[in-house]
N, C-alpha and C positions, 0 to 999 in steps of 0.2 A: 168500460174497462174496469176490472175489479179494483177494489181498494181495500184499505184496512178497516177491520171491524165489521165486515159483512156478517150479519147474523139474523137478519130479518126474514125468517122463513116464509112468511106469508107472501112476500113479493120477490125480493131479490134472490134469496137463497134457493127457493123453489124453481125460479126461473133458470138458475144456473143448472140445477140438476136435470132440467129438460135437455140441456146440451150434454151433460155427463152421461145420462143413462138413456133417455128416450131418443134423442137424435142419434145416440149411439147404439141402438139396438142392432149393432154390428154392421160394419161395411165390409162386404165379403171380397177379399182380394183375389184378383185374377191375373197375377203376373209373377213369373218365376224369375227372380233376379239371379245374377252370378253369385258365387260363394261369397264374394266381397261386395258390399253395396257400392254401386257406382251410378253414374248418370243413366237414366233409362234411355232406350234407343229413340231416336228421332223418327217420327212417322210422318210421312208426307201424304198429302191428300191423294186418293186414288179413285179412279172411276169404278162404277159397280160392275160386278160380273154380269155378262150378258144374260138376260132372263126375260121370259115373256110375261112374267108376273107383273100385274099393274094394280094400283090402288083401287079398292072397291069404290072409292068416291074421290074425285079430283079436288074436292074442297074440304074434306073432313079427315082429320087424323084422330084415330081412337087409341088412347094410351090406357093400359091395364095397371091398376095399383090396388093395394089392399087397405090403406089407411087414409081416410078423408082428412082434410085440413082441420087444424085446431082453431085457427083464426085467420081471417084475411085482413086484419088490421095491422099495419106495420109496427105500431107501438106495442103490440102484444105478441105477434107471431114469433114462435121460436122453434117449431117442429120442422123436420126436413120436408114433409109434404106440403108445408105452407109456401116454401120458398120459390118453387118453380112458378107458382101462380102469381106471387107478388112481383117477381122480376119480369114477368111478361106484361104486367099491367101498370104498376107503379114505377117511378124512376127516381134515381138518385143524382146528386151533383156530378159524381164520377162513377164509372162502371168499370168492372173487370175487362181487361184486354183479352177477350176470348177465353181460352181454357186456362190462362195464367191467373192465379189468385193474388199474385204479388206485384202486378203492374196494372196501370189504370189508363182509361181513355176518358175524354170529356163526355159528359152526358147533359144534364140540365145546365151545368156550367160550362162554358167554352174554354175557360182558362182558370188558373189559380196561381197564387204566389205564397211563399211562406218566409217568415222572418228568419234571420240568421240563427236565432236561439230556439227555433221550432216551436214558439209559443203562440204565434199569431198566423193564422191561415186565412187568406182572402180569396173568395171565390167570385168569379164574374159570370153572371147568369145570362143565358141566352135570351135575346128578345124575340118574341114570336113563339115561345113555348107555351102550351096551354093544356088544360084537361079536356076530356071528351065533350064536355058541355060548353067549351070555349072560354072558361074562366082562365085568366092569364096567370102565369107563374112568374114570380119576381122575388126580390129579397124578402119582402114581408111574408110571402107564402112560406119561405124557407125558415124564417124566424118562428113563425107560428107552429110549423111542423116539429121543429126540434124541441122547442119549449113544451109543446103538447106531449111529446114522447117522454120527456124528463118528469114533468109534473104528474103524469099518470102513474109513474112509478112501477111500471110492469117490466117485462123483459127488455123492452127497447131501451129504457132508461139505464139499465145495468151497463150497457156498453158505452155510455158516456161518463160513467162513474170515475171520479178523481181526475177527469179531464174538463168537464163542464159543470160538474157539481160535486160537492164534498161528500164522499162515501161514508166517512165516519159520522158525520152529522145525520145523514139519511138513516144510518143504522140505529143511531141513538133516538131519533125523534119519530122515525116512521114516515117522514116526508122528504121528497127530493125537490129541491128547487135550484135552478141554475145559479151559479155564483154571481153575485152583484145585483140580481134582479130585485131582491128584497129592498135594498138600499135605493135602488132606482125608483121603485114604486113610491117609497116614502118621499123621495125628493120631488118626483113628477106629480103625484097625485095628492101629496100632503097627508098621506097616511101615517099612522104611528103604531107600529107593531110593538109587542112586549119587548122588554130589554132581553137580548139573547144571552147576556152574561148571567142573568138570574133566572130566566125562563126560556131556555133554548127551544123546547118543544113547542111552546106557545108561539114564539116568534116564527118558527118554521111553518107551523100549522096555518097561522093567519096569513102568512105570505103565500103559501101554496094555494089557499082558497082565493086570495086576491088575484094571483096570477091566472088561476082557472077561470075566474070571472072575467078577466080580460080576454082570454082566449075564447070563451063561450059567447062573448059579445063582440067579436072581432070586427073592427071597423077602421080600415086604413084612412078614412077621411076624418076621423077623430083626432084632433091635434095632440091631445094628451097621450093617445096610444102611439102616435107617430114619435113624440118626444121620448116615450119609454123605449121604443125599438132602437132609436138613435142614441140613447144614453150610452156614453163611452165606456164606463167601467162595469162591464158585465160580460157574461160568457159569449153571447152572440149579439153582434151589433150591426144594424142596417146602416151601411155607409153611403147608400145611394139606391136609386130605384132597382138597379140590377147588380149591386155590389154588397156582399155580406162578409163579415169578418167573424171568425171563431177565435176566441182568446182563451187558451188552455190555461189550466191551473199549474201545470207542469210541462216542461218540453217533452214533446213526443214526436219521434221520427217517422212513425208509421200511421199518422193520422189519416192519410187517404184511404187506408184499409177500413178505418172506422166509418168514414163517410161513404163507403161503398156498400155498407150493410143495409138490410132491410129496415132496420130501426131508424135510418137516416133518410127514408123515402119521403117524398114530399106529397102531402095531402092537400086537398081543397078546403080552406077554412069555412067556406060557406056551406059546403056539404057536411062537414063535421057539425057545425052549429045548428044546422036544420035538423040534425038527427041524434040529439042527445048532448051535444056540447062536450065540455071537458070537466072532469072531476078528479081531484087528487086521490091517488091510490085506488082508482076505479077503472074498469074497462068500460068501453062503449060497445054495447052489444050489437048495435045496428051495423057498425063498421066491421064487425067480425064476420058478417055474412053478406055484406054489400060493399061495392067498390065503385068509386069514380076515378077513372084512370087517365094518365097522361101518356101511357106507353103504347106499343103496337097493338096490344090486345085489350079488350074490355070484357067484363064479366057479363055473359048473356044469360046464364042460368045456373042456379046452384040448388040441387036437391040434396040436403044434408044426408050423408051416409051412402049416397047412391052415385051421383055424378056431378061434375062441374063442366060447364061449357063456356069456353072462351072464344070470342069471335073477333075478327080483325077490326081494329078501331077505325071507323069510317071518318073520323075527324082527327086523325093523328097528325100532330104538327110537323113531324119530320118525314111524312110519307113521300113527298116529291123530291126532297134533297137531303137524305139522311147524312149527317156529318161524318159518321164512321159506320162500320158494318155492324156494331153492336146496337146501333140505333135504327137499323133497317126496319122497314114496315113488315107487317106479317105477310108471308108468302102463301101459307095454308090458311084458308079463311076461317075454318072451325077446328078447335082443339077440344076434343071430348075426353074427359078423364073419368073413367068408370072405376068404381070401387068394388072389388070382389072380396069375398069372405075368407079366402085361403089362397096359398100359392098354386095349389092344384087347379083351382078355377081360373086364376090368372093365366096360367100356362095354357089351359084349355082354350081360353079366348084367343090367345095368340095363335094356337094351332089351327083353329076353325076359321081364323080370319076376322073374328069379331073385334079383335084388337090388332093394331099394327105395330105396337111398340110396348116394351116393358120398362118402367121407370128406372133409371139408375141410381136413385137415392138409396142411402144405407140399408134401411129395413124394407124398402119396397121391392128391390130386386130379390128374386128367390135365391137362397144360399147355394153354395157349390154342390150340395147333395142333389140338386135339381138340374145340374148342367147337362148331363147326358140326355135327359128328357128334352130339355130346350133345344139342344143342338141337334137333335133328331128331326126337328121341323126344317123343311127345306126353304131356301131363299131368305135366310136370316143373315144379318150382320151383327156380330158381337163387338161392342165397343169397350175398350179398356187397355191398360189400366189407367184410371184417373185417380192419381194419388191424393189421398185425403188430407195429408198433413196432420193426421190424428194418431192416436196410440191405442193399442190394446194391451192390457197388462193385468197381472195379479196384484191385488192390494193386500198389505198387511196393516192391521191396526197396531201401530207401533207403541201405542200407550197401554197395551194390555198383554198379560201373559198368555201363551209363550211367545207371541210375536214381538214383544218388547226385547227379546233377546237377539242380538245381532247374529249369533251363531245359528239360530234357527232359520232366520231369513236367508243367510248366506248358504246353508245346507240346502234349503229348497231351491235356490237359484242354480245350484249344481245339479239338482235332481231333475230339473225340468228340461226336456229336450224340445226346444222351440222348433227346430227343423222338422221333427216328427209331427208336431202340431200343424205346421204349415203344410207338409206333404200329405198328411192323412185327412185332415179336416178341409183344408183349402185346395186339395187336389193338386199340390205342388206349386200353387201360386200364392206368393206372399213375400214380404220384405222383412227379414229379421233386422232388428236395430238395437241400439243401446240408448235408452231414454235419459231424460224426458223428451228431447227434441227428436223429431223424426227426420230421416235423411232427404225425403222429398216433400215438396220441391227442393232442389239442391240449395243449401244455405250454408253460411260459414260458421253457424253455431252448433251444428251437429257434431258431437264428439270431437271437439278441437284438439284434445290431447291424444287422439287415436288409441284410446283404451280398448283392449280386447273384450269382446263379450264373454260372459261366464261360459266356460265350456261345459258340455254335458259330461258330468263325472260323478255317477252315483256312488262310487267307492269314496270319493272325497266327501260327498254328503254324509254318508254313513260314518266316516271317520270324525267329522265335526259334531254330529249328534251324539256319538258315543263318547267323545271327549267332554261333552256337557252332561253326561250321566244319564241320558234317556234310555230307557228300555226299548229295544227295537226288535221286532220279530220279523225276520226276513221271509220271503216266499218259500225258501227251501226248509224252513223250520228252524233255522239257527236263531238263537236268542241272544242278543247283545245286552250286557248290563241286566241280567235277570232281576236284580234287586232295585233297578232304577224305576223311574216313573214313566209309564207308557205315554207316547206322544199321540194324542187324538185331537184331530182338527175338523172344523166344519167349513166346507167351501160353498160359499153362496154364489148364485148366478141366476141370470133371468131365464126362467123356465120356458118361456114362450119363444126364445130364440134358439133355433135348432143348432146353429154353429156354436153358440156358447154351451149348449147342452153337451155336444160332442167333445168340446174342449175340456169341460169340467171332467167328464168321464176319463179322458186320457190323463189329465193331471192326477186324478185319484189313483189310477194304475201306477203312474210313475212314482208317486210318493209311497204307495204300498211296496214298491220295490226296494225302498230303503227302510222299511219297517215302520212307516207312519200310516196310522189309520185315518182315513179321510171319510167323513160322513157328508154326502152331498145334500145341499139345501137349495133346490130349485124353487124360486118364488117369483111372483109377478113383479113388474116394474114398480107398481105402487107400494108394495110391501118393502122392497129394498129401499126406496126413497124414504119411507117412513122410518125404517131402521136406522138409516144414516143421519136422521135428525137427532138421535140420541148423543150423549157425550161419549167420547171414545173410551172411557173407563166403564161405561155401562155394559153389562152383559147382553143387552139388546143391540148394541152396535155390532155390525158384522165383522168378525175378527180377520177373516181371510175371504176374499171375493174377487170375482172376475168381472172386469169393467172396461170400458173404453172412453175415450175423450176425443172431441173434435173441436177445432178452433172456430171462433166466430169470424175472425178475419186473420190474415196471414201475417202474424208476428210471433214466431215460435218462442221468442224470449219471454213475451208477456203471456201468450196463450197457452204455452206448455210449461216452461220452467217456473214462471212466477206462480201460476195457478196451481200446479200439481205439487210443487215443493214448499211453497212458503206457508208457514203456520197461520198467517193471517187469513187464509182460505181454508182452514181445517174443516174437514167433514164434507158435506155435500157442496160447498162452494167451490171445490176443486181439489184440495189436498185431502183425499179420502184416507190416506194413511196417517193423517195427523202427525206427519213427519215434522220434527222441530229441531233444526240445527241452526245456531245463531249465525254461523258464517253463511250458510245458504240463504237464510232469511234476509241478511243484509245484502248479499250479492245480487240476489234475484230482483229485489226492490230497486237497487241502484241501477242495475242493468237495463230495466224497463225504460227508465227515463234518462238513460245516457244516449246521446245522439252520435258519439264517436264509435264506429263500427269496430275498430280495433280494440278499444277498451271493452266493448261488449263481449267480443270473442274471448279476451282474456278472462273476464269474469266467468263466462260460461265454462272455460277450461277448469277453473277452480271449483265451480259448482259440480261439474261432472266427476271430478276426482273425489269429492267428498261423498256424493251420493253413491258412487261406486263402491266405496268402503261400507256404507251404512245399509244398503239394500232395502229401502223402504218399499220398493216395488220389484216385481219380476217383469221385465219388458218382453212381450211376446212377439209382436210384429206391428208394422204399419199397415193399416187397411187401405183399400182402394175401392173405387166404385166401378161398376160395369153395367151396361144396359144393352137392350136388343131392339132392333127394328127390322122390318123387311127391307129388302135391297133397294126398293124404289124410294125410300125415305132418305133424303140427303140434307146436307147442311147441319149435321148433328154436332152439337157443341155441348160438352159437359164440363162445367166448371165445379170443382169440389165445394165451393162456398155458395153456389147456387143449389147444390144438392138435388139436381134433376136436370131434365132437358132444358135448354134455353130455346124455347119455341120460335121466337121471331126469326131465327136464322134458318129454321128447317123448311124444306120444300120437297115436292115430289118430283122424281126424275121422269121426264117425258120421252126419253129415248134419244134426245139430241143434247149436244153440249157435254159438259163434264159434271159428274156428281161429286161435289166438294164436301168433304167431311172435316170438321175442325179437330175432332177427337180421334185418337188412334184407333184403328181397327185391329181387334184381336184375331178374329177368324170370321169366316163366312161358311154357310152351309149351302150345299148343292141344290 
């Protein structure tokens, strides 16, 4: 979880921008809501349309994608294309309840309790769970996995920030250590680290390397290591062979969401130590391409850039008696994920039958411009909408002229017709909203004051800019304020994203209609990331740009309001607008760690009211995911936080029984 003072671009900040930009290379929305946002329709499982089409192989599903995984290590992985593989192979203590990102089922833990103050979360681990090689999973395995994720200080660590370790200290020193473990090692091992009052960096560095040494030589029969894991005053405490307690630095209501993420997946200590061990602030290259799994699938083959083959785990601990449907064993023996170089190739593979599914993650699914081509293929099922809980918006650099002028931002808000963008670019499928919190999944924090969205009113926009003295040349040749200063802006966007490109062009036209000249700056993701590492007052920082944001877990107060609006996360850490309002800063921080829902809602009401006046962003729409399979593929489950198919529940329809699908079906083709 984000905390104050995040500025370490090499590890934490760059990890965040993966979520901001790369995970977000646009989730294309495929649902047309009513004029007022309301609860989406309930879709019940339906049998498939009668068809003679059968899978080319009864034991292999081929999925077409365009982007191979960045890493298969839970402590590192952050890209959408990593998640579907991780969730099929590794496991967490708790797992999402099907398609719902906000409720949870037991996984490696069969039960859990939480203290009244939401500081202490205790998990009770199943006896009899093990990895594919037979190595047992217990409390020490969990302790190892979580501490490994933190001390490596990669993307995984970021999600425990200010819950299990101090984010400010990590930002200052460059090292992440679970709270209390440094003192615990001094007490148990007799170590003496530098005085943190006079040499904080030295203290954290020596502690991090000492902890990494413990993890790299992990021996649960070593009495000192046992005493360390059982030491009571630290972030994670082994309370018994199958009981583990997480002691948070601050009360947090939505901690189950944290523990359901890929960064909380449990890895085999022996496998880690035999293949590079653990080093502070470093990745483990071997685990980025190799896996030792406890889940329904194992990694059978990985040809980087070409394909990944998952095969049913022959030694899956829950194969005979899965505790719930999310822990089901694999029904399709082999999952082959093939990586193509373009959407055209991906669609061709589906059309020819070389692939039987198109991945539903944000940038893997072809954008709406391809829909007519895809839906011309017979015997397909299109799934959606799967609401992302994310935002697509236009960002203003509020610290630099002319975007530091509220009147400019307000005028632009009136000038942008979000309905036209949704109808034109997304083919009529999209959910307009008032940010920063999206309406779906339904939650009490979305626009609690029922503020009306800014209406499309170009005349009002012209009036505001004219009152500020800007020279405006309208399309009909009329010049307003001929002696004023022309308003020329640069709109940045990710050029490789077709939807962003279309949206940028429409925004350019809309602003030209009010006399504003817009110069389009289409750039690669890497260029935009680099630009956002500059201070907001720098001319290199993009002043006006199109972006999106997706949550790591479902807590809209923390993941949207806090990230996007609080100045502590200014720049690529989340608040790309560098919006800085003292009331909003205070309320968003307090709301995250407030466990009273009524108080949280009231805080968000005040936040909304202030942000509505200040217009640091123009909220365009909430994106959703959609995917495609042939009709004979059943058991389709798409959870927005898995960001891909959940392969264990999928199976082939054999002509008997019912084809149950967990995700809503949008349409089918004949």
